[in-house]
Structure formats: C-alpha cells, structure tokens
C-alpha positions as semicolon CSV with decimal commas, in nm:
position;residue;x (nm);y (nm);z (nm)
1;M;-0,002;0,018;0,002
2;V;0,057;0,311;-0,058
3;G;-0,007;0,667;0,121
4;V;-0,082;1,041;-0,164
5;L;0,050;1,266;0,107
6;R;0,020;1,650;0,116
7;S;0,255;1,884;0,267
8;T;0,188;2,195;0,315
9;Y;0,466;2,416;0,348
10;D;0,546;2,802;0,432
11;R;0,755;2,936;0,174
12;K;0,905;3,274;0,403
13;T;1,011;2,932;0,636
14;G;1,046;2,621;0,523
15;K;0,890;2,433;0,744
16;C;0,596;2,224;0,764
17;L;0,234;2,363;0,805
18;S;0,012;2,032;0,785
19;R;0,030;1,700;0,608
20;E;-0,247;1,465;0,540
21;I;-0,272;1,162;0,365
22;I;-0,601;1,196;0,058
23;E;-0,589;0,864;-0,076
24;V;-0,471;0,496;0,024
25;L;-0,311;0,332;-0,289
26;D;-0,302;-0,035;-0,321
27;M;0,029;-0,100;-0,618
28;T;0,299;-0,353;-0,652
29;D;0,668;-0,330;-0,599
30;K;0,690;-0,338;-0,943
31;E;0,382;-0,063;-1,023
32;F;0,578;0,151;-0,762
33;Y;1,000;0,138;-0,840
34;A;0,891;0,139;-1,170
35;P;0,929;0,534;-1,319
36;I;1,225;0,541;-1,076
37;V;1,415;0,298;-1,245
38;E;1,308;0,400;-1,617
39;I;1,416;0,779;-1,486
40;E;1,769;0,675;-1,324
41;A;1,812;0,391;-1,613
42;K;1,803;0,661;-1,891
43;C;2,031;0,893;-1,695
44;I;2,311;0,634;-1,682
45;M;2,255;0,570;-1,993
46;E;2,305;0,955;-2,142
47;K;2,623;0,922;-1,975
48;L;2,788;0,652;-2,034
49;A;2,661;0,732;-2,421
50;K;2,816;1,067;-2,340
51;E;3,159;0,924;-2,188
52;R;3,169;0,683;-2,447
53;K;3,145;0,977;-2,770
54;E;3,422;1,167;-2,566
55;K;3,641;0,905;-2,533
56;N;3,631;0,843;-2,881
57;V;3,682;1,203;-2,991
C-alpha cells in the first residue's frame, strides 16, 4: 500500500504547516519503482553514451 501525502509548507520559513493522507493506493513494488528505475536508467545510459563519445574523439 502507498499513501498519497499532501504537505503544505511556509515559503518564507520552509516549515511544514500540515500533512494529510489524501488517498491510499494498493500497488505492487514493481508499479511503485518502475518510474524511478526508468528515469535513473535513462540518466545512466546518457552518461555512458557521453563518456564513450568523449573517449572516441
């Protein structure tokens, strides 16, 4: 289970004014982590491609 949390912060002080769970979702670990893995994998692949390109120049 994953809770969707709404937090309100004071822009001047940065302090948290309130937090509330607005929704509870039932999802698998794969559904939860898939977007994070996709983003990180893309960044890693771009860095590797850049390094390869720099070595070949």
